KOLLONU-59777 format. One line per field, with one value per residue (C-alpha): residue number from 1; residue in one letter; chain; x, y, z. Coordinates in Angstrom, 3 decimals, padded with zeros to 6 digits. Example, Ala and Ser with C-alpha at 12.3 -4.5 7.8 and 13.67 -1.06 7.14 Angstrom:
! KOLLONU-59777
tilum	(1 2)
lummar	(A S)
mardren	(A A)
u	(012.300 013.670)
v	(-004.500 -001.060)
w	(007.800 007.140)
! end
This chain:
! KOLLONU-59777
tilum	(1 2 3 4 5 6 7 8 9 10 11 12 13 14 15 16 17 18 19 20 21 22 23 24 25 26 27 28 29 30 31 32 33 34 35 36 37 38 39 40 41 42 43 44 45 46 47 48 49 50 51 52 53 54 55 56 57 58 59 60 61 62 63 64 65 66 67 68 69 70 71 72 73 74 75 76 77 78 79 80 81 82 83 84 85 86 87 88 89 90 91 92 93 94 95 96 97 98 99 100 101 102 103 104 105 106 107 108 109 110 111 112 113 114 115 116 117 118 119 120 121 122 123 124 125 126 127 128 129 130 131 132 133 134 135 136 137 138 139 140 141 142 143 144 145 146 147 148 149 150 151 152 153 154 155 156 157 158 159 160 161 162 163 164 165 166 167 168 169 170 171 172 173 174 175 176 177 178 179 180 181 182 183 184 185 186 187 188 189 190 191 192 193 194 195 196 197 198 199 200 201 202 203 204 205 206 207 208 209 210 211 212 213 214 215 216 217 218 219 220 221 222 223 224 225 226 227 228 229 230 231 232 233 234 235 236 237 238 239 240 241 242 243 244 245 246 247 248 249 250 251 252 253 254 255 256 257 258 259 260 261 262 263 264 265 266 267 268 269 270 271 272 273 274 275 276 277 278 279 280 281 282 283 284 285 286 287 288 289 290 291 292 293 294 295 296 297 298 299 300 301 302 303 304 305 306 307 308 309 310 311 312 313 314 315 316 317 318 319 320 321 322 323 324 325 326 327 328 329 330 331 332 333 334 335 336 337 338 339 340 341 342 343 344 345 346 347 348 349 350 351 352 353 354 355 356 357 358 359 360 361 362 363 364 365 366 367 368 369 370 371 372 373 374 375 376 377 378 379 380 381 382 383 384 385 386 387 388 389 390 391 392 393 394 395 396 397 398 399 400 401 402 403 404 405 406 407 408 409 410 411 412 413 414 415 416 417 418 419 420 421 422 423 424 425 426 427 428)
lummar	(M R Y K D C M Q R T N S T R A F S K A C Q V I P G G V N S P A R A F G G V G G Q P I F I A R G E G A Y L I D V D G N R Y L D Y C G S W G P L I L G H A H P R V A E A V N R A M A N G A S F G A P T E L E T Q L A E L I I E L M P S I E M V R M V S S G T E A A M S A I R L A R G Y T G R D L I I K F A G C Y H G H V D S L L V S A G S S A T T L G V P T S P G V P K G C T Q D T L V L R Y N D V Q G L Q E A F R A H A N K I A G V I L E P V V G N M G L V T P S K D F L S A L R T Q T Q Q H G T L L I Y D E V M T G F R L A L G G A Q L L Q N V K P D L T V L G K I V G G G L P V G A Y G G R A D V M K K I M P A G P V F Q A G T L S G N P L A M A A G L A T L Q E L R D R P P Y E H L E K L G V M L E Q G L G A L G V G R V Q R V G S M W T L F F N A D P V V D Y E T A K K S D A A R F G R F F W A M L D R G I Y L P C S Q F E A A F L M K V H T E E H I R Q T I A A A K E S L Q L A)
mardren	(A A A A A A A A A A A A A A A A A A A A A A A A A A A A A A A A A A A A A A A A A A A A A A A A A A A A A A A A A A A A A A A A A A A A A A A A A A A A A A A A A A A A A A A A A A A A A A A A A A A A A A A A A A A A A A A A A A A A A A A A A A A A A A A A A A A A A A A A A A A A A A A A A A A A A A A A A A A A A A A A A A A A A A A A A A A A A A A A A A A A A A A A A A A A A A A A A A A A A A A A A A A A A A A A A A A A A A A A A A A A A A A A A A A A A A A A A A A A A A A A A A A A A A A A A A A A A A A A A A A A A A A A A A A A A A A A A A A A A A A A A A A A A A A A A A A A A A A A A A A A A A A A A A A A A A A A A A A A A A A A A A A A A A A A A A A A A A A A A A A A A A A A A A A A A A A A A A A A A A A A A A A A A A A A A A A A A A A A A A A A A A A A A A A A A A A A A A A A A A A A A A A A A A A A A A A A A A A A A A A A A A A A A A A A)
u	(004.504 004.818 008.016 009.520 008.726 004.997 004.972 003.701 003.538 002.499 -000.463 001.679 004.175 001.384 -000.204 003.109 003.784 000.354 000.792 004.131 002.360 000.165 001.843 005.463 007.496 004.302 003.655 002.094 004.793 008.470 008.471 006.397 008.704 011.014 013.910 015.802 015.501 015.401 012.781 009.194 006.569 003.829 000.295 -002.157 -005.760 -006.933 -005.947 -007.388 -006.356 -002.602 -002.346 -002.025 -003.241 -001.735 -003.372 -001.948 -003.597 -000.355 -000.821 001.735 002.074 002.234 004.791 004.292 000.724 000.374 003.599 002.208 -001.465 -002.986 -002.136 -005.450 -004.886 -006.551 -010.297 -010.907 -014.684 -015.089 -013.267 -015.002 -018.405 -017.649 -016.501 -019.503 -021.829 -020.140 -020.180 -023.931 -024.317 -022.055 -018.346 -017.547 -019.299 -016.688 -018.392 -017.873 -019.114 -019.371 -017.019 -014.169 -014.816 -015.179 -011.847 -010.176 -011.524 -010.214 -006.753 -006.586 -007.693 -005.007 -002.108 -001.825 000.585 -002.137 -004.641 -005.991 -005.666 -006.205 -007.056 -005.426 -005.130 -001.606 001.434 003.323 000.661 000.676 004.464 004.415 001.686 003.442 006.618 004.703 002.958 006.255 007.646 004.476 004.266 007.920 008.574 011.741 012.819 015.293 014.163 016.394 015.864 018.001 019.638 017.707 014.439 011.684 008.825 007.105 008.006 007.949 010.489 012.139 012.532 013.493 017.190 019.159 015.815 015.091 012.348 012.386 014.812 017.415 016.274 016.645 019.852 018.292 018.540 017.501 015.342 015.589 012.902 013.657 015.248 018.207 016.186 013.691 016.318 018.492 016.564 016.873 019.716 020.509 022.106 023.073 020.530 021.692 024.424 024.060 027.138 026.017 022.607 024.133 026.504 023.627 021.766 024.858 025.276 021.637 019.522 017.457 016.729 015.486 011.714 011.468 013.212 011.435 012.334 010.996 011.122 011.734 012.972 011.386 012.590 016.238 015.275 014.431 016.709 016.167 017.168 019.495 018.313 020.928 019.726 016.097 017.086 019.167 016.318 013.837 016.336 017.661 014.250 012.718 015.740 015.700 011.966 012.037 009.159 009.895 007.973 007.523 006.755 004.689 003.215 004.612 004.858 001.629 -000.795 001.523 004.169 001.593 -001.806 000.049 002.725 006.493 006.210 004.400 007.122 009.828 008.010 008.505 005.884 006.545 005.045 003.631 002.936 002.529 000.233 -000.852 -001.210 -003.016 -004.983 -006.793 -007.212 -005.747 -007.515 -005.688 -005.337 -002.928 -003.183 -001.086 -001.734 -000.181 -000.308 -003.482 -001.646 000.341 -002.565 -004.710 -002.362 -003.865 -006.484 -009.320 -008.428 -005.174 -003.154 -001.211 -002.889 -003.674 -006.643 -007.816 -010.968 -010.876 -009.493 -011.664 -013.134 -015.926 -014.705 -011.207 -012.620 -014.839 -011.945 -009.616 -012.202 -013.061 -009.364 -008.505 -011.614 -010.609 -007.065 -008.462 -011.096 -008.925 -005.277 -003.013 000.295 001.100 000.404 002.503 005.406 005.321 005.439 008.154 010.387 009.821 010.678 013.693 015.160 014.420 015.981 018.855 019.690 020.320 023.511 023.236 022.885 021.242 017.614 016.576 013.072 010.741 007.348 005.763 008.311 011.496 014.289 016.775 019.885 022.578 025.120 027.819 027.490 024.622 022.667 022.350 022.123 021.997 025.713 025.716 022.454 024.048 026.780 024.196 024.445 021.400 022.237 022.127 018.876 017.477 018.360 016.897 013.707 013.069 013.862 011.370 008.763 009.161 008.397 005.241 006.612 005.967 008.492 008.969 010.933 013.908 016.693 015.885 012.262 010.820 008.609 005.417 003.600 -000.184 -002.668 -003.735 -000.244 000.157 002.990 002.663 003.153 006.370 007.633 006.912 008.758 011.846 011.927 011.606 014.370 016.717 016.301 016.396 019.626 021.359 020.389 021.187)
v	(033.020 035.752 037.645 039.343 042.906 042.167 039.648 041.756 039.969 042.787 040.897 037.825 039.998 041.535 038.136 036.683 039.595 039.158 035.384 035.789 037.613 034.632 031.532 030.536 031.449 032.414 028.859 025.676 023.429 024.382 022.874 025.886 028.510 028.944 028.367 026.431 029.140 032.383 035.085 034.874 032.269 032.890 032.818 030.853 031.860 028.874 026.060 025.313 022.141 022.428 025.952 027.845 031.417 033.496 036.273 038.850 037.120 035.646 032.319 029.494 026.132 023.814 021.011 020.713 019.415 020.023 018.011 015.016 014.298 016.050 013.577 014.459 018.214 020.927 020.827 017.706 017.514 013.900 014.580 017.911 016.348 013.471 015.824 018.109 015.122 013.859 017.313 017.570 014.498 015.794 016.462 014.042 011.514 009.780 006.546 004.017 004.783 002.647 005.017 003.748 000.161 001.097 002.903 000.060 -002.474 -000.451 -000.036 -003.789 -004.434 -002.141 -003.104 -006.902 -006.776 -005.118 -007.555 -005.219 -001.454 001.118 004.765 007.635 011.391 011.940 010.207 010.988 009.236 006.270 005.861 006.204 003.573 001.168 001.411 000.728 -002.207 -003.671 -003.528 -004.935 -007.776 -008.847 -008.068 -006.245 -002.623 -001.659 000.062 000.610 003.763 005.331 008.750 011.185 009.279 011.235 009.449 012.388 014.187 011.081 011.487 008.103 008.690 012.370 011.652 012.133 013.027 014.393 016.830 020.230 018.936 018.744 021.952 023.962 022.245 020.689 016.913 016.399 018.544 020.016 018.520 014.954 013.171 010.912 008.024 008.375 007.617 005.116 002.263 003.740 002.518 004.932 003.410 004.748 004.293 001.832 000.493 -003.289 -004.000 -001.657 -003.334 -006.801 -005.705 -004.212 -007.519 -009.489 -007.284 -006.880 -009.471 -010.698 -007.130 -005.518 -005.147 -003.409 -001.698 001.384 003.181 005.186 002.654 005.594 008.534 011.938 013.660 014.191 014.762 011.838 008.875 005.336 002.084 -000.352 -003.879 -005.300 -003.039 -004.092 -007.736 -007.437 -005.675 -008.446 -011.258 -009.912 -009.071 -012.424 -014.345 -012.655 -012.290 -008.520 -006.582 -004.700 -001.405 000.549 004.217 004.889 008.171 009.787 006.842 005.032 005.162 007.697 005.547 002.847 001.799 -000.700 001.792 001.437 -002.098 -003.167 -001.716 -003.319 -006.650 -006.495 -007.477 -005.562 -006.695 -003.246 -000.218 003.386 005.529 009.171 012.030 010.502 008.103 011.173 013.040 016.207 016.066 015.247 011.473 008.603 004.837 001.808 -001.760 -005.094 -008.756 -009.698 -011.559 -008.399 -005.968 -008.056 -007.044 -003.531 -002.688 -003.602 -006.780 -007.067 -005.412 -002.679 000.656 003.219 005.564 008.853 010.950 011.985 008.729 007.706 011.201 010.999 013.980 012.502 009.055 010.478 012.396 009.404 006.999 009.285 009.785 006.079 005.237 007.792 006.395 002.869 003.773 006.135 005.283 008.285 006.458 006.079 009.785 010.731 008.569 010.181 013.647 012.524 011.302 014.538 016.655 014.562 014.691 018.386 019.424 016.985 018.502 021.849 020.304 021.612 019.266 015.864 014.955 011.928 010.619 007.680 008.037 011.326 012.115 014.013 016.256 018.458 018.164 020.800 018.061 016.701 013.150 010.643 011.090 007.682 008.549 011.354 012.114 012.606 014.592 017.043 017.800 019.495 023.254 024.336 028.029 027.703 025.801 028.726 031.161 028.767 028.408 032.157 032.569 029.816 031.328 034.665 032.826 031.292 027.859 026.720 024.126 022.634 025.246 023.016 021.216 018.252 017.647 015.760 017.568 016.003 015.747 015.744 014.176 017.645 018.574 018.619 018.440 022.187 022.661 020.639 022.710 025.901 024.518 023.549 026.988 028.677 026.461 027.385 031.081 030.506 028.514 031.487 033.538 030.858)
w	(-035.529 -032.927 -032.288 -029.276 -030.332 -030.226 -027.360 -024.491 -021.139 -018.827 -017.416 -016.692 -014.844 -012.795 -012.104 -010.955 -008.615 -007.056 -006.737 -004.948 -002.127 -001.247 -002.803 -001.999 -005.069 -006.851 -008.073 -006.709 -008.160 -008.639 -012.141 -013.237 -011.780 -014.804 -012.408 -015.060 -017.711 -015.738 -015.869 -014.725 -015.606 -018.131 -016.719 -018.845 -019.454 -021.520 -023.857 -027.289 -029.126 -029.708 -028.298 -025.023 -024.688 -021.903 -019.874 -022.326 -025.277 -026.673 -028.431 -028.115 -029.830 -026.826 -026.426 -022.671 -022.633 -018.889 -018.469 -020.349 -019.591 -022.594 -025.347 -027.022 -026.771 -024.721 -024.034 -026.118 -026.764 -025.597 -022.342 -021.706 -022.279 -019.902 -017.152 -017.566 -017.401 -014.232 -012.635 -013.195 -010.973 -008.195 -007.773 -004.972 -002.761 -000.620 -001.657 -004.478 -007.984 -011.096 -012.923 -010.731 -011.774 -015.440 -015.489 -013.580 -016.082 -019.019 -017.450 -016.874 -020.463 -021.901 -019.593 -019.326 -016.351 -014.249 -012.763 -010.076 -009.665 -006.921 -007.719 -005.827 -006.385 -007.739 -009.166 -005.961 -003.910 -006.281 -006.065 -002.274 -002.030 -004.390 -002.303 000.901 -000.759 -001.996 001.527 003.053 000.550 000.765 004.425 003.354 003.703 000.958 -002.244 -005.265 -007.302 -010.025 -009.993 -012.154 -011.975 -010.244 -008.480 -006.860 -003.654 -001.459 001.362 000.820 -002.931 -002.951 -003.316 -006.542 -008.082 -011.518 -012.558 -010.847 -008.209 -010.969 -012.634 -009.443 -008.360 -005.246 -005.657 -002.046 000.196 003.665 005.840 004.755 007.759 007.099 008.430 005.599 002.960 004.811 003.157 -000.349 -002.552 -005.404 -008.511 -011.922 -014.673 -017.349 -015.046 -015.247 -013.137 -010.366 -010.277 -010.049 -007.293 -005.286 -005.411 -004.458 -001.400 -000.337 -002.182 000.753 001.933 -001.319 -001.463 -004.806 -007.690 -009.052 -012.257 -015.157 -018.034 -020.358 -018.319 -018.753 -015.599 -016.509 -020.098 -022.372 -021.560 -022.803 -021.085 -022.817 -023.593 -021.244 -018.442 -018.907 -019.021 -015.848 -014.025 -014.725 -014.136 -010.843 -009.383 -010.301 -009.061 -005.651 -004.982 -005.441 -006.998 -010.221 -010.202 -013.420 -012.888 -016.005 -014.831 -017.990 -020.361 -019.519 -022.492 -024.162 -025.807 -026.558 -025.252 -023.081 -022.051 -022.210 -020.842 -024.007 -026.229 -024.087 -023.699 -019.932 -017.374 -014.145 -010.858 -010.084 -012.278 -011.162 -013.315 -013.495 -015.986 -019.002 -016.789 -015.434 -018.700 -017.200 -013.838 -010.566 -010.424 -009.909 -009.834 -009.034 -010.021 -010.770 -009.848 -008.019 -005.259 -004.509 -004.801 -002.450 000.357 000.228 002.877 003.140 001.224 003.178 005.955 004.049 004.733 002.040 001.860 000.356 000.613 -003.047 -004.458 -007.392 -007.668 -010.270 -012.305 -012.621 -013.357 -016.103 -017.681 -017.520 -018.874 -021.805 -022.605 -022.571 -024.589 -027.217 -027.335 -027.711 -030.301 -032.383 -031.642 -032.377 -032.062 -035.773 -036.286 -033.248 -034.413 -037.856 -036.315 -033.908 -036.725 -038.636 -035.606 -034.631 -038.122 -038.540 -035.242 -035.700 -039.082 -037.377 -035.989 -032.436 -029.482 -029.478 -030.001 -027.943 -028.572 -028.015 -029.677 -028.655 -025.904 -026.801 -025.545 -027.345 -025.166 -025.478 -024.993 -027.294 -025.942 -025.733 -022.513 -020.835 -017.131 -014.593 -014.801 -018.569 -018.390 -015.934 -018.496 -020.687 -021.209 -019.210 -019.633 -023.395 -023.156 -021.172 -023.957 -026.510 -024.466 -024.401 -028.087 -028.877 -026.562 -028.324 -031.554 -030.171 -029.203 -025.621 -024.405 -020.930 -018.982 -018.204 -020.022 -017.781 -018.776 -021.721 -024.217 -025.563 -028.851 -028.884 -031.271 -032.422 -033.611 -037.387 -039.900 -040.391 -036.645 -036.869 -039.797 -037.844 -034.847 -036.838 -038.483 -035.079 -033.679 -036.517 -035.695 -031.936 -032.050 -033.653 -030.618 -028.045)
! end
């Protein structure tokens, strides 16, 4: 492991200063800005398997995995070969390709709730499109979302959001008119009574309910069985579409996503991250009768020049094929248990985990919703983050983000991480 006295980051400092002159804040997404931990971001030169190497040559064991997509690790040979092969044929055509159909067929095979799927270019775009589709299909306007769940920077959903909105203390954003959120009802996650009351008051106006079925954007938070049951019961009873945002959890917690583990069949599913194998991509799919409302099959408009981009389709297809052919989930669960027990034994904070997603909360109480998540000691997490980074462990740079295990992680990596955490906690 590397320690602070030999961790030189001069080139990162120089790169960040240069970036700030031409890019707002020096980054192209606020989640990368280290706003939740202080200091300046590290600039990455390349990734190799389980490791990141920065522009100063420092090597870090990576638990961010590009914020979730890289379940197979960096530069996986099968994915790299598929992308190179696709690139040799041309980067983009603005016309249909067979790769799009092949990836769609595999998604439908792996996620039984999805009967048809539409490819887009990001998780944000997929969530936005799913919301529009829910409204177009039902003829209703209201959407229920849950505080702390993040569904991309869609105007109507950027209220009480998680992810970097929580990290930077900006749960809503200037530039979002009040009218954009007047049809968004924000409820507490895991609050069965609040959900039931919302349906009693607005049942015939609610087009859809969207949620992260396992939350990663306020840190790792799991739904209760009663909450899941109430979601499915209320939406079915009132003709409302249940929308699972599985951008993080899809193909990560299981081949069939969180919905397979929970034995829930949502009406629509939002996908991203792993479905593109690390390239920019998103998708949304679900019941055929709903999806056939999308243009050109139906009247609900959605389009995109780079939707179904062949490079992203090739990367996603290779990733899902590898997950299907050589499932890593037993290995990831074993590592997850080892990490959870090892960090938990240190007696500081709470480790919350599902499969290969986890968060160490600096919080004395169980984190079950946005309110309890916000009670976490984010300042202490920041100190812990830097101490871990100085020991060669790269974590998500926020108390309010899930960390990720990758197939290429090993038991020795977990032992190194626990040892580094023991030292880092003494400094935090």
